[in-house]
Each structure stands twice: as structure tokens, then as C-alpha cells.
TORBA-437931 format. One line per 2 residues: number of its first residue (from 1); their letters; for each residue x, y, z of N, C-alpha, C, CB. Coordinates in Angstrom, 3 decimals, always signed. Glycine has a CB too. Example, Ala and Ser with C-alpha at 12.3 -4.5 7.8 and 13.67 -1.06 7.14 Angstrom:
2
1 = as = +13.190 -5.690 +7.800 +12.300 -4.500 +7.800 +13.200 -3.300 +7.800 +11.308 -4.473 +9.046  +12.850 -2.250 +7.080 +13.670 -1.060 +7.140 +12.900 +0.030 +7.870 +14.084 -0.598 +5.725
% end
This chain:
138
1 = vc = +45.688 +27.233 +12.953 +44.936 +28.461 +12.834 +43.700 +28.341 +13.725 +44.547 +28.747 +11.347  +43.514 +29.310 +14.621 +42.460 +29.250 +15.637 +41.493 +30.424 +15.476 +43.074 +29.253 +17.056
3 = fl = +40.212 +30.109 +15.590 +39.164 +31.100 +15.372 +38.184 +31.124 +16.531 +38.427 +30.819 +14.071  +37.408 +32.200 +16.589 +36.333 +32.361 +17.557 +35.033 +32.619 +16.811 +36.641 +33.513 +18.550
5 = dg = +33.955 +32.062 +17.344 +32.613 +32.324 +16.825 +31.801 +32.878 +17.980 +31.945 +31.026 +16.215  +31.612 +34.195 +17.988 +30.863 +34.853 +19.052 +29.381 +34.833 +18.749 +31.343 +36.289 +19.242
7 = ga = +28.597 +34.210 +19.603 +27.169 +34.049 +19.331 +26.961 +32.955 +18.308 +26.547 +35.369 +18.839  +27.480 +31.780 +18.592 +27.575 +30.692 +17.609 +26.237 +30.141 +17.130 +28.363 +29.578 +18.187
9 = gs = +25.185 +30.295 +17.909 +23.869 +29.806 +17.474 +23.892 +28.342 +17.107 +23.374 +30.608 +16.296  +23.456 +28.019 +15.909 +23.364 +26.627 +15.451 +24.727 +26.026 +15.121 +22.467 +26.541 +14.232
11 = gi = +25.751 +26.875 +14.995 +27.096 +26.404 +14.714 +27.510 +26.457 +13.262 +27.228 +25.038 +15.183  +26.667 +26.966 +12.391 +26.950 +26.902 +10.956 +28.273 +27.587 +10.584 +25.809 +27.541 +10.181
13 = lt = +28.564 +28.737 +11.176 +29.821 +29.420 +10.854 +31.017 +28.661 +11.442 +29.797 +30.874 +11.385  +30.847 +28.114 +12.628 +31.887 +27.283 +13.236 +32.208 +26.086 +12.356 +31.453 +26.813 +14.627
15 = fy = +31.178 +25.397 +11.893 +31.385 +24.200 +11.075 +32.053 +24.560 +9.746 +30.043 +23.485 +10.819  +31.661 +25.681 +9.179 +32.289 +26.124 +7.937 +33.797 +26.311 +8.153 +31.639 +27.445 +7.435
17 = ll = +34.167 +26.991 +9.221 +35.576 +27.226 +9.499 +36.333 +25.912 +9.693 +35.727 +28.105 +10.735  +35.739 +24.986 +10.431 +36.408 +23.699 +10.677 +36.548 +22.889 +9.396 +35.636 +22.888 +11.719
19 = kr = +35.565 +22.964 +8.540 +35.643 +22.224 +7.277 +36.582 +22.896 +6.274 +34.251 +22.086 +6.667  +36.953 +24.146 +6.540 +37.884 +24.876 +5.672 +39.284 +24.909 +6.285 +37.379 +26.313 +5.426
21 = aa = +39.602 +23.929 +7.111 +40.954 +23.692 +7.624 +41.333 +24.473 +8.886 +41.924 +24.017 +6.566  +40.383 +25.041 +9.596 +40.718 +25.622 +10.894 +41.153 +24.498 +11.824 +39.507 +26.412 +11.496
23 = kk = +42.171 +24.739 +12.603 +42.644 +23.739 +13.562 +41.775 +23.733 +14.815 +44.110 +24.005 +13.937  +41.285 +24.933 +15.170 +40.503 +25.066 +16.395 +39.500 +26.196 +16.212 +41.421 +25.331 +17.626
25 = ve = +38.268 +25.960 +16.662 +37.262 +27.018 +16.732 +36.596 +26.927 +18.096 +36.207 +26.895 +15.571  +36.576 +28.047 +18.795 +35.832 +28.113 +20.045 +34.513 +28.813 +19.745 +36.644 +28.862 +21.170
27 = ai = +33.417 +28.080 +19.932 +32.067 +28.581 +19.680 +31.482 +29.051 +21.006 +31.161 +27.483 +19.019  +31.168 +30.333 +21.083 +30.650 +30.940 +22.304 +29.163 +31.218 +22.108 +31.428 +32.252 +22.660
29 = ei = +28.351 +30.718 +23.019 +26.899 +30.893 +22.904 +26.312 +31.022 +24.302 +26.239 +29.701 +22.132  +25.392 +31.975 +24.478 +24.769 +32.213 +25.769 +23.494 +31.380 +25.978 +24.449 +33.681 +25.910
31 = dg = +22.816 +31.045 +24.896 +21.513 +30.400 +24.969 +21.648 +28.874 +25.098 +20.684 +30.755 +23.730  +21.123 +28.325 +26.192 +21.218 +26.886 +26.450 +20.651 +26.009 +25.340 +20.517 +26.565 +27.721
33 = pa = +19.406 +26.251 +24.886 +18.863 +25.434 +23.795 +19.673 +25.545 +22.504 +17.433 +25.834 +23.523  +20.228 +26.716 +22.224 +21.073 +26.867 +21.036 +22.338 +26.021 +21.178 +21.442 +28.358 +20.813
35 = le = +22.886 +25.956 +22.388 +24.064 +25.117 +22.629 +23.760 +23.646 +22.373 +24.566 +25.304 +24.064  +22.614 +23.194 +22.866 +22.219 +21.805 +22.618 +22.098 +21.548 +21.117 +20.882 +21.484 +23.327
37 = nl = +21.503 +22.484 +20.411 +21.348 +22.370 +18.964 +22.716 +22.371 +18.269 +20.474 +23.522 +18.427  +23.624 +23.220 +18.727 +24.968 +23.282 +18.159 +25.670 +21.930 +18.307 +25.795 +24.397 +18.840
39 = rk = +25.597 +21.351 +19.490 +26.248 +20.051 +19.722 +25.636 +18.966 +18.828 +26.126 +19.642 +21.213  +24.314 +18.974 +18.706 +23.631 +18.009 +17.835 +24.074 +18.208 +16.380 +22.084 +18.158 +17.957
41 = na = +24.112 +19.466 +15.949 +24.516 +19.768 +14.573 +25.970 +19.389 +14.303 +24.309 +21.246 +14.281  +26.829 +19.488 +15.325 +28.226 +19.075 +15.161 +28.281 +17.590 +14.796 +29.043 +19.353 +16.460
43 = gl = +27.480 +16.780 +15.461 +27.429 +15.362 +15.133 +26.883 +15.114 +13.744 +26.596 +14.628 +16.141  +25.815 +15.803 +13.406 +25.211 +15.633 +12.082 +26.169 +16.043 +10.958 +23.923 +16.451 +11.987
45 = nr = +27.064 +16.999 +11.252 +28.027 +17.478 +10.251 +29.379 +16.776 +10.355 +28.224 +18.977 +10.399  +29.419 +15.727 +11.161 +30.630 +14.912 +11.327 +31.846 +15.737 +11.743 +30.937 +14.179 +10.035
47 = ir = +31.625 +16.651 +12.672 +32.718 +17.433 +13.228 +33.385 +16.558 +14.283 +32.214 +18.806 +13.834  +34.625 +16.201 +14.053 +35.317 +15.232 +14.910 +36.284 +15.876 +15.900 +36.066 +14.250 +14.057
49 = gg = +36.867 +16.996 +15.555 +37.849 +17.600 +16.443 +37.996 +19.071 +16.171 +39.186 +16.915 +16.305  +38.673 +19.736 +17.079 +38.952 +21.153 +16.904 +37.868 +22.073 +17.425 +39.172 +21.435 +15.477
51 = lt = +36.763 +21.498 +17.901 +35.628 +22.312 +18.357 +35.611 +22.387 +19.874 +34.292 +21.735 +17.837  +35.558 +23.603 +20.379 +35.306 +23.848 +21.792 +34.014 +24.643 +21.876 +36.503 +24.609 +22.482
53 = vt = +33.064 +24.139 +22.640 +31.780 +24.820 +22.820 +31.783 +25.425 +24.220 +30.555 +23.833 +22.619  +31.569 +26.738 +24.286 +31.608 +27.458 +25.551 +30.278 +28.144 +25.805 +32.749 +28.483 +25.558
55 = ha = +29.676 +27.836 +26.954 +28.430 +28.477 +27.360 +28.805 +29.763 +28.094 +27.548 +27.524 +28.268  +28.687 +30.887 +27.404 +29.092 +32.172 +27.980 +28.431 +33.313 +27.233 +30.622 +32.331 +27.946
57 = da = +28.406 +34.450 +27.873 +27.935 +35.689 +27.277 +29.128 +36.357 +26.587 +27.288 +36.635 +28.357  +29.038 +36.543 +25.288 +30.156 +37.118 +24.522 +30.530 +38.516 +24.999 +29.805 +37.166 +23.044
59 = tc = +29.605 +39.210 +25.677 +29.899 +40.572 +26.122 +30.824 +40.605 +27.341 +28.608 +41.297 +26.444  +31.024 +39.463 +28.006 +31.936 +39.456 +29.159 +32.908 +38.278 +29.130 +31.136 +39.421 +30.452
61 = fe = +32.901 +37.500 +28.073 +33.784 +36.343 +27.917 +35.200 +36.800 +27.555 +33.235 +35.381 +26.834  +36.192 +36.058 +28.006 +37.574 +36.321 +27.619 +38.205 +35.003 +27.190 +38.380 +36.979 +28.789
63 = pg = +38.544 +34.865 +25.885 +39.140 +33.608 +25.418 +40.542 +33.411 +25.998 +39.199 +33.583 +23.882  +40.989 +32.168 +25.998 +42.311 +31.843 +26.510 +43.405 +31.958 +25.471 +42.309 +30.468 +27.067
65 = fk = +43.108 +32.517 +24.312 +44.095 +32.666 +23.249 +43.706 +33.845 +22.366 +44.211 +31.363 +22.410  +44.680 +34.352 +21.624 +44.414 +35.381 +20.615 +44.104 +34.658 +19.311 +45.637 +36.377 +20.449
67 = ad = +43.022 +35.045 +18.661 +42.523 +34.330 +17.487 +43.077 +34.894 +16.183 +41.010 +34.379 +17.458  +43.070 +34.020 +15.178 +43.448 +34.390 +13.819 +42.266 +34.955 +13.048 +44.022 +33.189 +13.085
69 = gl = +41.067 +34.828 +13.582 +39.876 +35.355 +12.946 +38.676 +35.187 +13.865 +39.629 +34.663 +11.601  +37.635 +35.957 +13.571 +36.425 +35.968 +14.389 +35.226 +36.111 +13.480 +36.460 +37.110 +15.440
71 = va = +34.192 +35.342 +13.759 +32.890 +35.536 +13.123 +31.880 +35.791 +14.232 +32.477 +34.292 +12.242  +30.936 +36.683 +13.974 +29.908 +36.975 +14.964 +28.638 +37.415 +14.246 +30.386 +38.067 +15.962
73 = ni = +27.593 +36.661 +14.453 +26.272 +36.989 +13.924 +25.376 +37.218 +15.139 +25.703 +35.839 +12.971  +25.422 +38.452 +15.635 +24.766 +38.835 +16.881 +23.972 +40.103 +16.625 +25.801 +39.042 +18.036
75 = ts = +23.004 +40.394 +17.470 +22.212 +41.611 +17.293 +23.101 +42.851 +17.328 +21.129 +41.708 +18.375  +22.678 +43.872 +16.620 +23.464 +45.101 +16.483 +23.832 +45.753 +17.813 +22.708 +46.085 +15.650
77 = pv = +22.912 +45.894 +18.775 +23.320 +46.517 +20.042 +24.429 +45.744 +20.755 +22.122 +46.640 +20.964  +24.368 +44.420 +20.695 +25.418 +43.612 +21.319 +26.732 +43.778 +20.561 +25.007 +42.121 +21.364
79 = lv = +26.668 +43.822 +19.231 +27.884 +44.055 +18.447 +28.534 +45.377 +18.836 +27.567 +44.046 +16.943  +27.758 +46.447 +18.843 +28.300 +47.768 +19.160 +28.987 +47.753 +20.525 +27.184 +48.830 +19.135
81 = ds = +28.343 +47.156 +21.513 +28.926 +47.091 +22.856 +30.152 +46.192 +22.914 +27.892 +46.601 +23.848  +30.235 +45.216 +22.030 +31.290 +44.202 +22.103 +32.492 +44.464 +21.205 +30.719 +42.880 +21.758
83 = fp = +32.413 +45.401 +20.278 +33.529 +45.621 +19.354 +34.872 +45.821 +20.064 +33.238 +46.822 +18.486  +34.963 +46.643 +21.117 +36.268 +46.791 +21.779 +36.791 +45.454 +22.331 +36.164 +47.815 +22.919
85 = rf = +35.902 +44.665 +22.899 +36.285 +43.353 +23.430 +36.722 +42.434 +22.287 +35.109 +42.714 +24.220  +35.946 +42.423 +21.202 +36.284 +41.572 +20.058 +37.652 +41.933 +19.479 +35.209 +41.692 +18.972
87 = ah = +37.959 +43.215 +19.394 +39.254 +43.636 +18.865 +40.383 +43.070 +19.723 +39.342 +45.177 +18.805  +40.156 +42.999 +21.017 +41.154 +42.466 +21.948 +41.322 +40.947 +21.791 +40.757 +42.801 +23.392
89 = wl = +40.310 +40.265 +21.289 +40.366 +38.808 +21.118 +41.296 +38.393 +19.980 +38.969 +38.260 +20.860  +41.586 +39.311 +19.060 +42.293 +38.967 +17.821 +43.772 +39.333 +17.856 +41.637 +39.655 +16.650
91 = kp = +44.556 +38.546 +17.135 +45.949 +38.912 +16.907 +45.958 +40.183 +16.045 +46.750 +37.735 +16.215  +46.995 +41.004 +16.159 +47.069 +42.221 +15.329 +47.009 +41.886 +13.839 +48.363 +43.000 +15.636
93 = gq = +46.266 +42.702 +13.099 +46.176 +42.557 +11.652 +45.275 +41.440 +11.167 +47.513 +42.344 +11.110  +44.516 +40.831 +12.068 +43.651 +39.715 +11.667 +42.253 +40.215 +11.307 +43.565 +38.667 +12.796
95 = wa = +41.426 +39.292 +10.835 +40.122 +39.659 +10.288 +38.978 +39.263 +11.220 +39.927 +39.008 +8.928  +37.856 +39.935 +10.999 +36.603 +39.597 +11.681 +35.458 +39.869 +10.721 +36.429 +40.413 +13.013
97 = if = +34.447 +39.026 +10.795 +33.232 +39.211 +10.005 +32.068 +39.342 +10.975 +33.007 +38.022 +9.000  +31.333 +40.432 +10.825 +30.159 +40.698 +11.652 +28.943 +40.717 +10.744 +30.300 +42.046 +12.436
99 = sg = +27.930 +39.927 +11.092 +26.767 +39.827 +10.215 +25.482 +39.855 +11.031 +26.834 +38.544 +9.370  +24.362 +39.828 +10.304 +23.059 +39.887 +10.946 +22.631 +41.309 +11.275 +23.070 +39.063 +12.199
101 = vn = +23.138 +42.280 +10.528 +22.855 +43.693 +10.776 +21.848 +44.182 +9.742 +24.161 +44.546 +10.727  +20.747 +44.773 +10.208 +19.769 +45.289 +9.249 +20.157 +46.696 +8.794 +18.354 +45.297 +9.869
103 = st = +19.517 +47.152 +7.737 +19.858 +48.452 +7.136 +19.709 +49.611 +8.108 +18.990 +48.705 +5.925  +18.747 +49.537 +8.999 +18.544 +50.603 +9.980 +19.757 +50.751 +10.886 +17.294 +50.329 +10.818
105 = na = +20.366 +49.627 +11.269 +21.487 +49.652 +12.207 +22.861 +49.733 +11.542 +21.436 +48.437 +13.065  +22.932 +49.564 +10.234 +24.224 +49.534 +9.541 +25.063 +50.794 +9.767 +23.999 +49.345 +8.062
107 = pa = +24.498 +52.011 +9.717 +25.340 +53.195 +9.961 +25.971 +53.211 +11.362 +24.513 +54.458 +9.770  +25.221 +52.797 +12.365 +25.767 +52.747 +13.730 +26.884 +51.715 +13.830 +24.655 +52.421 +14.747
109 = ir = +26.737 +50.609 +13.131 +27.775 +49.578 +13.122 +29.045 +50.122 +12.473 +27.286 +48.311 +12.377  +28.912 +50.795 +11.355 +30.083 +51.382 +10.679 +30.847 +52.324 +11.611 +29.645 +52.144 +9.409
111 = ra = +30.109 +53.202 +12.292 +30.739 +54.165 +13.212 +31.433 +53.445 +14.367 +29.689 +55.153 +13.763  +30.760 +52.457 +14.942 +31.308 +51.739 +16.098 +32.536 +50.921 +15.711 +30.242 +50.822 +16.711
113 = lt = +32.541 +50.361 +14.519 +33.710 +49.609 +14.057 +34.947 +50.495 +14.044 +33.460 +49.029 +12.656  +34.804 +51.663 +13.450 +35.922 +52.597 +13.334 +36.414 +53.028 +14.709 +35.514 +53.825 +12.511
115 = ks = +35.503 +53.340 +15.613 +35.879 +53.771 +16.965 +36.601 +52.675 +17.733 +34.647 +54.208 +17.738  +36.341 +51.419 +17.382 +36.914 +50.282 +18.108 +38.213 +49.773 +17.496 +35.915 +49.156 +18.161
117 = gf = +38.696 +50.427 +16.454 +39.970 +50.037 +15.878 +39.883 +49.028 +14.740 +40.822 +49.487 +16.935  +38.678 +48.735 +14.280 +38.533 +47.858 +13.124 +38.579 +48.697 +11.852 +37.211 +47.043 +13.203
119 = ql = +39.178 +48.144 +10.823 +39.174 +48.778 +9.506 +38.160 +48.026 +8.654 +40.611 +48.769 +8.843  +37.201 +48.733 +8.097 +36.202 +48.114 +7.233 +36.846 +47.827 +5.878 +34.941 +49.030 +7.073
121 = ve = +36.914 +46.546 +5.523 +37.485 +46.119 +4.251 +36.389 +46.041 +3.202 +38.199 +44.759 +4.395  +35.261 +45.454 +3.582 +34.155 +45.301 +2.635 +32.843 +45.167 +3.400 +34.379 +44.069 +1.713
123 = ev = +31.824 +45.773 +2.847 +30.466 +45.617 +3.369 +29.634 +44.949 +2.283 +29.842 +47.002 +3.800  +28.955 +43.901 +2.657 +28.117 +43.159 +1.721 +26.684 +43.282 +2.205 +28.558 +41.652 +1.607
125 = se = +25.771 +43.587 +1.290 +24.365 +43.662 +1.681 +23.533 +42.815 +0.735 +23.864 +45.127 +1.684  +22.518 +42.238 +1.314 +21.536 +41.460 +0.556 +20.170 +41.843 +1.101 +21.795 +39.896 +0.670
127 = ge = +19.449 +42.611 +0.313 +18.176 +43.132 +0.804 +18.437 +44.056 +1.980 +17.220 +41.980 +1.211  +17.785 +43.775 +3.092 +17.926 +44.598 +4.296 +19.108 +44.202 +5.169 +16.670 +44.522 +5.108
129 = wh = +19.788 +43.115 +4.840 +20.816 +42.570 +5.722 +22.221 +42.926 +5.260 +20.676 +41.068 +5.814  +23.093 +43.205 +6.244 +24.467 +43.629 +5.975 +25.447 +42.753 +6.741 +24.666 +45.110 +6.352
131 = af = +26.609 +42.550 +6.127 +27.735 +41.894 +6.780 +28.966 +42.762 +6.551 +27.952 +40.434 +6.234  +29.868 +42.743 +7.508 +31.042 +43.606 +7.478 +32.299 +42.765 +7.613 +30.975 +44.666 +8.595
133 = ft = +33.158 +42.819 +6.602 +34.449 +42.160 +6.648 +35.459 +43.215 +7.092 +34.835 +41.522 +5.252  +36.152 +42.942 +8.196 +37.030 +43.930 +8.800 +38.408 +43.338 +9.102 +36.402 +44.480 +10.077
135 = rt = +39.335 +44.223 +9.417 +40.665 +43.835 +9.925 +40.966 +44.677 +11.153 +41.784 +44.023 +8.828  +41.731 +44.088 +12.029 +42.204 +44.855 +13.181 +43.453 +45.619 +12.771 +42.493 +43.927 +14.406
137 = gt = +43.795 +46.628 +13.534 +45.004 +47.380 +13.255 +46.242 +46.526 +13.520 +45.044 +48.657 +14.098  +47.345 +46.943 +12.982 +48.597 +46.180 +13.171 +49.356 +46.631 +14.386 +49.488 +46.305 +11.955
% end
């Protein structure tokens, strides 16, 4: 089972997936210092295999495989622009979780998800922050 982490940051979502039996996770991150931190954190979390770290901009990156799932904790404007690309990254009928969305931007995210072919399965909010559990069409 192979996953993508768009905007991997410190790697926490990547590490969670690997520790929950993912065979492969490709962590995509544009920020150089965040990449260094991700690699350091991989060692601290005893991540031994299955991790590919890619220095790239998620808005123009194209993975070499179709994923079984996607996590992305990226700013709302980047999410909105990237939803069509993200949908293309996934196998049909698979899931994606988008997080890091504040209440002000949540309505725009909902609209953009639908336009991009994602089906909203569940929205979770905690205070001002929202996460969206979605599926791609079949």
C-alpha cells in the first residue's frame, strides 16, 4: 500500500502512515529546512524503510505511481489550486485527507473539493481548524 504526503513538513503524517503498515510513503516538501528536519525526525522515529523524501513543489510535482491514499496539510490557497492535481495522483475510489484549513477558508475548500471530483466523507473541526476526509470518484 503506497501513499503520498503533499507538503510533508516535519514528517509526522508520513511517519504515522509508515508505522501503520504503509509499504511506501513519498513525502513531498518544498522547504529545504523542513526537509532537513523531516530526515532528522525519520531517524529519531526509527523509520527504516519505505520512505522516499522528495524536494519538490506539490503544485507541479507528478508522482511516479498512483497512490492508495494522500495526506496534505498545506495552506488553503495551495490546496484549492492543487485539488485537480491531487485527484490525479490517486487510484480511483481512494481517500485523501486535507488539513490545516481555518474556518474562514473552509467554505472555499468544500466548494473546490466538489469541483475537483472529491467526495466529502467527513469534516472534522477543532476550534478554528478543519480537516476533510474525502474519496475520489470511481
